[in-house]
C-alpha positions, 0 to 999 in steps of 0.5 A: 921514292923518299919524298911524296909525289906531291907536296902541299903546304896546307898552312900556305894554302898552295901547292909549293912543289911537285916531285916526280922521280924518274921511274914514275915519269917513265911508267907514265910516258910508257903508259901514255904511249901504249894508250896512243898506240891502242887508240891508233889501232882502234881508228885503224880497225874502224877505218878498215871496218867501214871501208869493208861495209861500204864495199859490201853495200856497194856490191850488194847494190850492185847485184840487186840492180843487175837482178832487177834488170834481169828479171825486168827484161825476162818479164818483157821478153816473156810478155812479147812472147819472145824468149830471152837471148842469152 
């Protein structure tokens, strides 16, 4: 690039011009696309992990309730002197 990326005219106190070459613009757009894809992938993985944890917790709760109910019924049958009928 023959000219600087930003030309500043300090004696006038403001930016007079902005020069960006095609290569810099292409690299910037490519990097933005890569970052956007990485963010989308991170969000997808976060969603998948959240759904997996939710399913795991649901199954754990279901198994806990089933075991609790089974133990309760077993104790009730033993107190009554009956054997559980499986």
